[in-house]
C-alpha positions as CSV (number, residue, x, y, z in Angstrom):
1,M,-0.3,-48.6,148.7
2,R,0.8,-51.4,146.8
3,C,1.6,-51.1,142.3
4,D,2.6,-53.8,140.2
5,S,5.3,-52.2,138.2
6,R,5.3,-54.6,135.2
7,L,1.9,-53.8,134.4
8,L,1.9,-49.9,134.8
9,H,5.4,-49.5,133.4
10,S,3.6,-50.7,129.9
11,T,0.8,-48.9,130.0
12,V,-0.6,-45.5,131.7
13,A,1.0,-42.8,134.1
14,S,-1.6,-40.3,133.9
15,V,-5.0,-41.7,133.5
16,S,-7.5,-39.9,132.2
17,F,-11.4,-40.2,132.6
18,L,-11.3,-39.4,128.8
19,S,-10.2,-42.2,126.3
20,F,-7.8,-40.4,123.7
21,V,-7.6,-42.7,120.8
22,S,-6.2,-42.4,117.3
23,P,-8.3,-41.2,114.4
24,A,-6.9,-44.4,112.1
25,F,-7.4,-47.0,115.1
26,Q,-10.2,-49.7,114.0
27,M,-12.9,-50.5,116.4
28,S,-12.4,-54.0,117.5
29,S,-14.9,-54.1,120.1
30,R,-17.6,-57.0,120.4
31,T,-21.7,-56.8,121.2
32,S,-23.2,-59.8,123.6
33,D,-23.5,-62.0,119.8
34,C,-20.0,-62.7,120.4
35,L,-19.9,-64.2,123.6
36,E,-18.7,-67.7,122.6
37,E,-16.1,-66.4,121.2
38,E,-14.0,-64.9,123.8
39,D,-10.3,-63.4,123.3
40,G,-7.8,-66.4,123.3
41,E,-5.6,-64.9,126.0
42,E,-8.5,-65.3,128.1
43,E,-9.1,-68.6,130.0
44,E,-11.8,-70.9,129.1
45,E,-14.6,-70.9,132.0
46,E,-15.7,-74.1,133.5
47,E,-18.2,-75.9,132.9
48,N,-21.0,-74.8,135.1
49,Y,-24.6,-76.2,135.9
50,N,-27.5,-73.8,135.2
51,P,-31.1,-75.5,136.0
52,T,-32.6,-73.3,132.6
53,E,-30.2,-75.2,130.3
54,V,-31.6,-77.5,127.3
55,K,-29.8,-79.2,125.1
56,M,-30.7,-80.9,122.2
57,S,-29.4,-82.9,119.8
58,Q,-31.0,-84.2,116.5
59,I,-29.5,-86.1,113.3
60,V,-30.1,-84.6,109.9
61,M,-32.7,-86.9,107.9
62,P,-33.8,-86.8,104.4
63,C,-37.5,-86.1,106.0
64,H,-36.0,-82.9,107.4
65,S,-34.3,-81.7,104.0
66,N,-35.2,-79.7,101.1
67,H,-34.2,-80.7,97.3
68,R,-31.2,-80.1,98.1
69,Q,-30.4,-82.6,101.4
70,E,-30.0,-79.6,103.4
71,L,-32.2,-78.9,106.8
72,S,-35.0,-76.8,106.4
73,V,-35.2,-73.5,108.0
74,G,-38.6,-74.2,109.0
75,Q,-37.6,-77.9,110.5
76,L,-34.8,-75.8,112.5
77,L,-37.1,-73.2,113.4
78,K,-39.5,-75.9,115.4
79,W,-36.3,-77.2,117.2
80,M,-35.1,-74.1,118.1
81,D,-38.8,-73.1,119.2
82,S,-38.9,-76.5,121.4
83,A,-35.7,-76.3,123.4
84,A,-36.5,-72.8,124.3
85,C,-39.9,-73.6,125.2
86,L,-38.7,-76.3,127.6
87,S,-35.8,-73.9,129.3
88,A,-38.3,-71.3,130.0
89,E,-40.5,-73.7,131.5
90,R,-37.9,-74.8,133.8
91,H,-37.6,-71.7,135.3
92,A,-41.1,-70.7,135.1
93,G,-42.4,-74.4,136.9
94,S,-45.6,-73.4,134.2
95,P,-46.9,-73.6,131.0
96,C,-44.5,-70.7,128.7
97,V,-45.5,-69.6,125.3
98,T,-43.7,-67.7,122.5
99,A,-44.2,-64.6,122.5
100,S,-41.4,-62.8,120.2
101,M,-38.5,-63.8,118.5
102,D,-35.1,-61.4,117.5
103,D,-33.4,-61.3,114.6
104,I,-32.2,-64.6,113.2
105,H,-29.4,-64.3,110.7
106,F,-28.6,-67.9,109.6
107,E,-24.2,-68.2,108.6
108,H,-24.4,-71.7,107.2
109,T,-26.6,-74.3,105.9
110,I,-26.6,-78.0,107.2
111,S,-26.1,-81.3,105.3
112,V,-28.5,-84.7,105.6
113,G,-26.3,-86.8,107.9
114,Q,-25.1,-83.6,110.1
115,V,-25.9,-83.2,113.7
116,V,-27.7,-80.1,115.1
117,N,-26.7,-79.1,118.7
118,I,-29.1,-76.9,120.3
119,R,-28.1,-75.4,123.8
120,A,-31.2,-73.0,125.3
121,K,-31.5,-71.7,128.6
122,V,-33.0,-68.5,130.3
123,N,-30.4,-65.2,130.2
124,R,-32.9,-62.9,132.5
125,A,-36.2,-63.2,133.4
126,F,-37.9,-59.8,134.4
127,N,-41.3,-59.4,135.9
128,T,-43.9,-61.8,134.0
129,S,-41.7,-62.6,130.7
130,M,-37.9,-64.0,130.4
131,E,-35.5,-63.5,127.3
132,V,-34.2,-67.5,126.2
133,G,-30.6,-67.3,124.7
134,I,-30.6,-70.1,121.3
135,Q,-27.2,-71.2,120.2
136,V,-27.2,-73.9,117.1
137,N,-23.8,-75.4,116.5
138,C,-23.8,-78.0,113.7
139,E,-21.7,-81.0,114.2
140,D,-20.1,-83.3,111.5
141,L,-19.4,-86.9,112.8
142,F,-17.0,-88.0,110.0
143,S,-14.7,-84.9,110.1
144,D,-15.1,-84.2,113.9
145,R,-15.8,-80.6,112.5
146,H,-18.1,-78.3,114.8
147,W,-19.4,-74.7,113.3
148,R,-22.3,-71.9,114.3
149,V,-25.2,-71.9,112.4
150,C,-26.9,-69.3,114.0
151,H,-27.4,-67.4,117.6
152,A,-31.2,-66.3,118.6
153,Y,-32.9,-64.3,121.3
154,A,-36.4,-65.4,121.9
155,T,-39.1,-63.6,124.8
156,F,-41.3,-66.3,126.5
157,V,-44.6,-65.8,128.5
158,T,-46.1,-67.9,131.1
159,Q,-49.6,-68.5,130.5
160,R,-52.2,-67.4,132.6
161,T,-53.6,-69.1,135.7
162,S,-57.4,-70.6,135.7
163,T,-58.2,-67.1,137.0
164,G,-57.0,-65.3,134.8
165,Q,-53.6,-63.7,136.7
166,K,-50.2,-63.6,135.5
167,V,-47.6,-65.3,136.6
168,T,-44.6,-63.6,138.5
169,L,-41.2,-64.9,137.6
170,K,-38.2,-65.6,140.3
171,P,-35.2,-63.7,139.1
172,I,-32.6,-65.3,137.6
173,V,-29.0,-65.8,139.3
174,P,-26.0,-65.3,137.1
175,V,-22.7,-67.7,138.0
176,T,-20.2,-66.9,135.6
177,Q,-18.9,-64.6,133.5
178,K,-20.6,-65.1,130.1
179,E,-24.3,-65.4,132.1
180,Q,-23.0,-62.0,133.8
181,V,-23.1,-60.6,130.3
182,E,-25.8,-61.8,129.1
183,Y,-28.3,-60.7,132.1
184,S,-27.0,-57.1,131.8
185,V,-27.5,-56.9,128.1
186,A,-30.6,-58.6,128.1
187,A,-31.8,-55.1,129.8
188,E,-30.9,-53.5,126.7
189,R,-31.6,-55.6,124.1
190,R,-35.5,-55.7,125.9
191,R,-35.3,-51.9,125.4
192,V,-34.0,-52.5,121.7
193,R,-37.2,-54.5,121.2
194,M,-39.8,-52.4,122.8
195,V,-39.4,-49.7,120.6
196,H,-38.4,-51.1,117.6
197,D,-42.2,-50.5,115.7
198,D,-41.4,-47.3,116.8
199,I,-38.2,-47.3,114.7
200,I,-39.9,-48.3,111.7
201,K,-42.8,-45.6,112.0
202,D,-40.5,-43.4,112.3
203,L,-37.9,-43.9,109.4
204,L,-41.1,-44.4,106.9
205,S,-42.0,-41.2,108.0
206,N,-38.5,-39.5,107.1
207,E,-38.1,-37.9,103.6
208,W,-35.4,-40.1,102.8
209,V,-38.0,-43.3,102.7
210,Q,-40.6,-40.9,101.0
211,Q,-38.7,-40.3,98.3
212,V,-37.4,-43.9,97.5
213,D,-38.4,-44.3,93.7
214,S,-40.3,-47.6,93.2
215,S,-40.8,-47.0,89.6
216,V,-38.6,-49.9,87.7
217,G,-38.1,-51.2,83.7
218,P,-40.2,-53.0,81.2
219,S,-38.2,-56.2,82.7
220,A,-39.6,-56.1,86.4
221,V,-41.6,-58.8,87.5
222,A,-45.0,-57.8,88.9
223,A,-45.2,-58.2,92.8
224,E,-48.6,-59.8,92.2
225,R,-47.0,-62.8,90.1
226,T,-45.2,-63.8,93.6
227,R,-48.0,-64.3,95.4
228,V,-48.8,-67.0,97.7
229,E,-51.7,-68.0,99.6
230,S,-51.6,-71.8,101.4
231,V,-53.8,-73.2,104.5
232,E,-52.8,-75.6,106.9
233,L,-54.8,-77.5,109.7
234,V,-53.5,-77.1,113.1
235,L,-53.7,-81.2,114.3
236,P,-52.7,-82.5,117.4
237,P,-48.7,-83.2,116.0
238,H,-48.9,-79.3,115.4
239,A,-49.8,-78.8,119.1
240,N,-47.6,-78.5,122.5
241,H,-48.7,-80.0,125.7
242,Q,-50.7,-77.1,126.3
243,V,-52.6,-78.0,122.6
244,N,-51.9,-74.4,121.8
245,T,-49.3,-74.5,118.1
246,F,-46.2,-74.6,118.6
247,G,-44.5,-71.3,117.7
248,G,-42.0,-73.0,115.6
249,Q,-44.8,-75.0,113.5
250,I,-46.5,-71.6,112.4
251,M,-42.9,-70.5,111.3
252,A,-42.1,-73.2,109.0
253,W,-45.4,-72.9,107.5
254,M,-44.3,-68.9,107.2
255,V,-41.3,-70.1,105.9
256,N,-42.8,-72.6,103.3
257,V,-44.9,-70.1,101.8
258,A,-42.3,-67.3,101.6
259,T,-39.8,-69.7,99.5
260,I,-42.6,-70.5,97.3
261,A,-42.9,-66.3,96.7
262,A,-39.3,-65.9,96.5
263,S,-39.0,-68.8,93.9
264,R,-41.4,-67.5,92.1
265,L,-39.6,-63.9,91.4
266,S,-36.2,-65.5,90.9
267,Q,-37.2,-68.7,89.0
268,A,-34.5,-70.8,91.3
269,H,-33.9,-72.0,94.4
270,P,-33.6,-68.9,96.8
271,T,-31.6,-69.6,99.8
272,L,-33.1,-68.2,103.5
273,R,-30.3,-65.7,105.0
274,A,-32.0,-63.7,107.8
275,I,-35.8,-63.0,109.8
276,D,-36.5,-60.1,110.8
277,M,-37.5,-59.8,114.3
278,F,-40.9,-60.8,115.2
279,T,-43.9,-60.7,117.4
280,F,-47.0,-63.6,118.1
281,R,-50.0,-61.2,118.0
282,G,-51.9,-64.2,119.8
283,P,-52.3,-68.0,119.9
284,S,-53.8,-70.8,117.9
285,Q,-54.9,-74.0,118.9
286,V,-55.9,-77.9,117.8
287,G,-58.5,-77.2,114.8
288,D,-57.6,-74.0,113.9
289,R,-57.3,-73.0,110.3
290,L,-54.0,-71.0,109.5
291,L,-54.5,-68.8,106.1
292,L,-50.6,-68.0,105.2
293,K,-50.1,-65.3,102.4
294,A,-46.6,-63.6,101.4
295,I,-45.4,-61.7,98.4
296,V,-42.3,-60.5,97.6
297,N,-41.9,-56.4,99.0
298,N,-39.3,-55.5,97.7
299,A,-36.0,-57.0,95.4
300,F,-32.6,-55.1,95.8
301,R,-29.3,-56.6,94.2
302,N,-28.3,-59.5,95.5
303,S,-31.7,-59.7,98.1
304,M,-35.2,-59.7,98.8
305,E,-37.9,-59.5,101.4
306,V,-40.7,-61.5,101.7
307,G,-43.5,-60.3,103.8
308,V,-45.5,-63.4,105.3
309,R,-48.6,-63.1,107.1
310,A,-50.3,-65.7,109.4
311,E,-54.2,-65.4,110.1
312,A,-55.8,-67.9,112.0
313,Y,-60.0,-69.2,111.9
314,H,-62.0,-71.5,113.4
315,E,-65.2,-73.0,111.3
316,E,-66.7,-69.5,110.8
317,G,-65.2,-67.6,113.2
318,P,-63.3,-63.8,111.9
319,N,-59.9,-64.5,111.1
320,R,-57.5,-63.7,113.5
321,H,-54.3,-61.9,113.2
322,I,-51.7,-64.2,114.4
323,N,-47.9,-63.3,113.2
324,S,-46.4,-61.1,110.4
325,A,-42.4,-61.8,109.4
326,F,-40.1,-60.3,107.2
327,M,-37.6,-62.7,105.5
328,T,-34.2,-62.0,103.4
329,F,-33.5,-64.8,100.8
330,E,-30.7,-64.9,98.4
331,V,-30.0,-66.6,95.5
332,L,-26.9,-68.3,94.5
333,D,-24.7,-69.2,91.7
334,D,-22.6,-72.9,91.3
335,G,-19.6,-70.6,93.6
336,G,-21.7,-69.8,96.6
337,K,-21.9,-66.0,95.4
338,P,-25.4,-63.9,95.3
339,R,-27.1,-63.8,91.8
340,T,-28.4,-60.8,90.6
341,L,-32.1,-60.6,91.1
342,P,-34.6,-58.9,88.5
343,R,-36.6,-55.8,89.9
344,I,-40.2,-55.7,91.5
345,R,-42.7,-54.2,90.2
346,P,-45.1,-53.2,93.1
347,E,-48.8,-52.9,93.0
348,P,-50.4,-49.6,93.7
349,L,-51.2,-48.3,97.2
350,E,-50.6,-51.6,99.3
351,G,-47.6,-52.3,97.1
352,Q,-45.7,-49.6,97.5
353,R,-46.5,-48.6,101.1
354,R,-44.9,-52.8,101.4
355,F,-41.9,-51.4,98.8
356,Q,-41.2,-48.3,100.8
357,E,-41.3,-50.5,104.1
358,A,-39.4,-52.9,102.8
359,T,-36.2,-50.0,102.1
360,A,-36.9,-48.9,105.4
361,R,-36.3,-52.4,106.9
362,K,-33.3,-53.0,104.9
363,K,-31.6,-49.7,106.1
364,I,-32.4,-51.2,109.7
365,R,-30.8,-54.1,108.9
366,L,-26.9,-52.6,107.4
367,D,-27.6,-50.0,110.5
368,R,-27.3,-53.3,112.8
369,K,-24.7,-55.2,110.7
370,Y,-22.4,-52.1,110.7
371,I,-23.0,-50.5,114.7
372,I,-23.9,-53.8,116.3
373,S,-22.0,-56.5,114.1
374,R,-19.8,-59.4,116.3
375,T,-16.5,-58.2,114.8
376,Q,-16.3,-54.5,112.9
377,G,-12.6,-54.7,112.1
378,E,-13.6,-52.0,109.4
379,V,-15.8,-49.9,111.1
380,P,-14.3,-46.3,112.6
381,L,-14.9,-45.1,116.0
382,S,-16.5,-42.6,115.3
383,V,-20.0,-43.9,113.6
384,P,-22.0,-41.4,111.7
385,W,-25.0,-40.3,114.4
386,D,-28.3,-39.7,112.5
387,P,-31.9,-40.3,114.6
388,T,-32.4,-43.6,112.4
389,N,-29.4,-45.2,113.9
390,Q,-29.6,-43.8,117.5
391,V,-31.4,-46.7,119.1
392,Y,-28.5,-49.5,117.9
393,L,-26.3,-46.7,118.5
394,S,-27.1,-46.3,121.8
395,F,-27.5,-50.3,122.3
396,N,-23.9,-50.4,121.4
397,N,-23.1,-48.0,123.6
398,V,-23.8,-49.1,126.8
399,S,-24.0,-52.8,126.0
400,A,-20.3,-52.4,125.1
401,L,-20.1,-50.8,128.7
402,K,-21.7,-53.9,130.5
403,M,-19.4,-56.2,129.0
404,L,-16.4,-54.5,129.8
405,A,-17.2,-54.4,132.9
406,A,-18.7,-57.9,133.0
407,R,-14.9,-59.7,132.7
408,S,-14.0,-61.6,135.1
409,S,-9.7,-61.1,134.5
410,W,-9.3,-57.4,135.9
411,R,-6.4,-57.3,137.4
412,L,-6.0,-54.7,141.0
413,S,-2.4,-52.4,140.1
414,C,-2.6,-49.9,142.5
415,E,-4.4,-49.2,145.5
416,K,-4.3,-46.0,147.7
417,D,-7.2,-45.0,150.3
418,Q,-9.7,-47.1,149.4
419,V,-9.6,-46.2,145.4
420,Q,-8.3,-49.2,143.5
421,L,-7.0,-49.2,139.8
422,Y,-7.2,-52.3,138.0
423,T,-5.9,-53.2,134.7
424,L,-7.5,-55.8,131.7
425,E,-4.4,-56.7,128.9
426,Q,-6.9,-58.2,125.8
427,K,-4.4,-58.7,122.8
428,S,-3.8,-55.4,121.1
429,M,-6.3,-53.7,124.2
430,L,-5.6,-52.3,127.3
431,S,-8.5,-51.4,129.9
432,F,-8.8,-49.4,133.0
433,K,-11.1,-49.5,135.6
434,I,-11.0,-46.9,138.9
435,E,-13.8,-47.6,141.7
436,C,-14.1,-46.6,145.2
437,E,-17.6,-46.6,147.6
438,V,-18.4,-42.9,148.4
439,D,-21.2,-41.7,150.9
440,V,-24.0,-40.7,148.5
441,P,-27.0,-42.5,146.9
442,A,-26.7,-44.2,143.7
443,H,-29.3,-42.5,142.4
444,R,-27.6,-38.9,143.3
445,A,-24.6,-39.9,142.2
446,F,-25.9,-40.9,138.6
447,D,-27.7,-37.7,138.3
448,L,-24.9,-36.3,139.3
449,L,-22.4,-37.6,136.9
450,A,-24.6,-38.2,134.0
451,E,-24.4,-34.5,133.6
452,L,-21.1,-33.9,131.7
453,S,-21.5,-30.2,131.6
454,N,-20.7,-29.8,134.9
455,R,-17.7,-32.0,134.6
456,P,-15.0,-29.7,134.4
457,S,-15.9,-28.6,137.8
458,W,-14.0,-31.4,139.0
459,D,-12.0,-33.1,136.3
460,S,-8.8,-31.2,135.1
461,H,-9.2,-33.8,131.6
462,Y,-12.1,-31.5,130.8
463,K,-11.0,-28.5,130.1
464,K,-15.0,-27.8,128.2
465,C,-17.7,-29.3,127.6
466,E,-20.8,-28.6,125.8
467,L,-23.9,-29.8,124.8
468,I,-24.6,-30.0,121.1
469,Q,-27.5,-31.8,121.0
470,L,-30.7,-33.9,123.0
471,V,-31.3,-36.9,121.7
472,D,-33.9,-38.0,123.9
473,N,-34.0,-38.5,127.8
474,D,-31.5,-40.6,128.1
475,D,-29.0,-39.8,125.4
476,F,-26.8,-37.2,124.7
477,I,-24.3,-35.8,122.3
478,Y,-21.5,-33.4,123.8
479,R,-18.5,-31.9,122.4
480,V,-15.4,-32.0,124.8
481,V,-12.4,-30.4,124.5
482,T,-9.6,-31.4,126.7
483,P,-5.6,-29.8,127.5
484,S,-3.6,-30.3,124.8
485,V,-0.9,-33.4,125.5
486,R,2.6,-32.6,125.5
487,H,4.4,-35.5,126.0
488,G,3.7,-37.6,122.6
489,A,6.8,-40.0,121.5
490,M,8.9,-39.5,118.8
491,G,7.8,-40.2,115.4
492,S,3.9,-40.7,116.8
493,P,1.1,-39.2,113.6
494,T,0.4,-37.0,116.9
495,A,3.7,-36.0,118.0
496,A,4.0,-32.4,115.9
497,N,0.3,-31.6,117.3
498,Q,1.1,-32.3,120.8
499,A,4.6,-30.3,120.6
500,K,2.9,-27.3,120.0
501,G,0.4,-27.2,122.1
502,I,-3.0,-27.9,120.2
503,L,-6.1,-28.9,122.3
504,Q,-7.7,-32.0,121.7
505,D,-11.0,-32.6,121.3
506,F,-14.2,-35.0,120.9
507,I,-17.6,-35.6,120.0
508,L,-19.2,-37.7,122.5
509,L,-22.9,-40.0,122.7
510,A,-23.3,-39.8,126.5
511,S,-25.7,-42.8,127.4
512,K,-27.6,-43.1,130.9
513,R,-29.5,-46.1,132.2
514,K,-31.4,-46.1,135.0
515,P,-31.2,-49.9,136.8
516,C,-33.7,-52.9,134.7
517,G,-33.7,-54.7,137.9
518,S,-32.9,-55.3,141.7
519,G,-28.8,-55.6,141.2
520,D,-28.4,-53.5,138.5
521,P,-26.5,-50.9,138.4
522,Y,-26.9,-46.9,136.8
523,V,-25.1,-46.6,133.8
524,I,-23.4,-43.9,132.3
525,A,-21.3,-44.6,128.4
526,L,-19.7,-42.9,126.4
527,R,-18.4,-43.5,123.0
528,S,-17.5,-40.8,119.5
529,V,-19.8,-40.5,116.8
530,S,-19.2,-38.0,114.2
531,L,-21.4,-34.8,113.1
532,P,-21.5,-33.4,109.7
533,T,-22.5,-30.5,111.6
534,H,-19.1,-30.4,113.6
535,P,-16.4,-31.8,112.0
536,P,-12.7,-31.5,112.4
537,T,-11.7,-28.1,113.1
538,E,-8.4,-25.9,112.6
539,G,-6.4,-25.8,115.9
540,Y,-8.0,-29.1,117.6
541,N,-6.9,-32.8,117.4
542,R,-9.9,-34.5,116.7
543,G,-9.7,-37.9,119.5
544,E,-11.7,-40.8,119.7
545,V,-13.0,-42.5,122.3
546,L,-13.7,-46.2,122.2
547,C,-15.7,-47.1,125.6
548,A,-15.7,-45.2,128.5
549,G,-18.4,-44.5,131.4
550,F,-18.9,-45.2,134.8
551,T,-21.5,-47.8,136.7
552,I,-23.1,-47.0,139.8
553,L,-24.2,-49.4,142.2
554,E,-26.2,-48.8,145.6
555,T,-24.2,-50.8,148.3
556,K,-25.2,-50.5,152.2
557,D,-25.6,-48.0,154.3
558,N,-27.4,-45.6,151.0
559,K,-23.5,-45.8,149.8
560,S,-22.4,-46.1,145.7
561,L,-19.8,-48.1,144.8
562,I,-18.6,-46.5,141.8
563,S,-16.4,-47.9,138.9
564,Y,-14.9,-45.9,135.9
565,F,-14.1,-47.9,132.9
566,N,-11.9,-46.6,129.9
567,Q,-10.9,-49.1,127.2
568,A,-7.6,-47.7,125.1
569,S,-5.3,-49.2,122.5
570,P,-1.4,-49.3,121.9
571,E,-2.1,-45.6,119.8
572,V,-3.4,-44.1,123.2
573,L,0.7,-44.8,124.1
574,P,2.3,-41.6,123.0
575,Y,0.1,-39.6,125.1
576,I,1.1,-40.0,128.1
577,S,3.7,-40.9,130.4
578,T,5.1,-44.2,132.0
579,D,6.0,-42.4,135.3
580,I,4.1,-45.1,137.6
581,A,4.2,-41.9,140.7
582,G,2.6,-39.8,138.3
583,L,0.0,-42.6,137.4
584,S,-0.5,-43.0,141.1
585,S,-1.4,-39.5,141.8
586,S,-3.3,-38.9,138.6
587,F,-6.0,-41.6,139.2
588,Y,-6.0,-41.0,142.7
589,H,-6.3,-37.1,142.6
590,T,-9.0,-37.4,140.1
591,F,-10.8,-39.5,141.8
592,C,-10.8,-37.8,144.9
593,S,-12.0,-34.5,143.1
594,C,-15.1,-36.6,142.1
595,S,-15.7,-38.1,145.5
596,Q,-15.8,-34.3,146.7
597,Y,-17.8,-32.7,144.1
598,L,-20.4,-35.7,144.6
599,T,-20.5,-35.3,148.9
600,R,-20.7,-31.7,148.5
601,N,-23.7,-32.2,145.7
602,R,-25.0,-35.0,148.4
603,L,-28.4,-33.3,149.0
């Protein structure tokens, strides 16, 4: 057995399989959107050649700009789509088309004379589709400044063969830490895409949305005044090498009509801030006429949503629905601050429906920003749970654990009988990983560990565990009670409670995931949420969990490599002792107890 006493003395002696975190602690975990902004203590990864990576640099000329001498968002989308398509085709070895694009938030504008640098690479290939990550940065040649403009994820599919067969894609093999994280979290992003439409439908059936009042004062602008229709003829310059209309070109035309609609409401020049997730419903070819329709669906205090629909037709043929998109605009004053916008008066029936749907989409955008934004310093750990934000809470729960597991700087601190304890220090954050191989099939270990109600039988840190709510087949909410911690530090906010022996309790969202493909682990992720039906109660000290859980990876001979992760902060230190021997004993005996529980129930 060997121990790094310097690390252990400053960290934990009694490693619980549950993080005890002060309620005052503010969340600082980040999701995959910030992979390019790793902690400063991490060493920069060496440049690694990725065969799917495509780099594109474009200098912004006046012909690419709008009236403000800023790069047109439509032009930027064309460049992004081209780079992403080339990356997808590098991997597939065959022609590819854009299937969908995730939400895009434009953080900065780009001026004439500046350089746009675009990097695109395939994050993960599924059976017949692949996710391409697109990163857009701006470069000022005169000041040598660089800044990020946006980050997007696009899904591409290969064109069918001459016999109508789909092309099966070869898997991606991630090499660097960033690639491993993107590869792992891509499965979660795909899961969100597949239920995106259902989220909208569920939210629209919610009484809260149905009760939204669309009545406005006499000064409101009639939505019909903002309606725009335009037609474009698809010519060879608008098509790719497969004679299909560029997805980016279609989006550029859609941005154009949406901007006109937004201008009619505001009577000013609007700025496009975001585009919601959209899916291409069908192809368009050279010779098609594209009919583009836009209208302001709803206007909020400082922003408005414009809905755009693209239809294609060829001579006398019927119209084909190609794409629909929802774009959020702002109007900035001279100081760069969003101006207050006039209200919109929706049309009856269809207009009312669009008005309510825009309200639902705004709620979803706020949920995403609140739950899975890149920096969440203002968000408490226990994000309020409700059915409308469940998908994003679950995504954040699983992706945060996958990102923690993929970090490359884990340091072995202790080892005994093939049970290893690793630590990871990141600025104010301290994380633990406990790992051991057990003679139990991975799928069986997953089923046993995912049943959190059985955990008190093998984990002494779980005094009681009750299921509060069965959300769906993959997500559950539990109330966990743990023994009182009596080793509080003097002056700590919890020292008085600990001295009295008050029990701890936690409200946990448990999200379980089976592997999405070969090499993926089983995942059981835990994080704190708050429920109005279960507020803090007298006699219990309400604790919070930032990020914890298991990954289970199948190994040879039908065994499993089980890893437990626990992300803590300096606030946990009042709960624990600095006795090194205690640390060794606690993590070893708890994991041995877990192993015995799995082995007993192996069959």
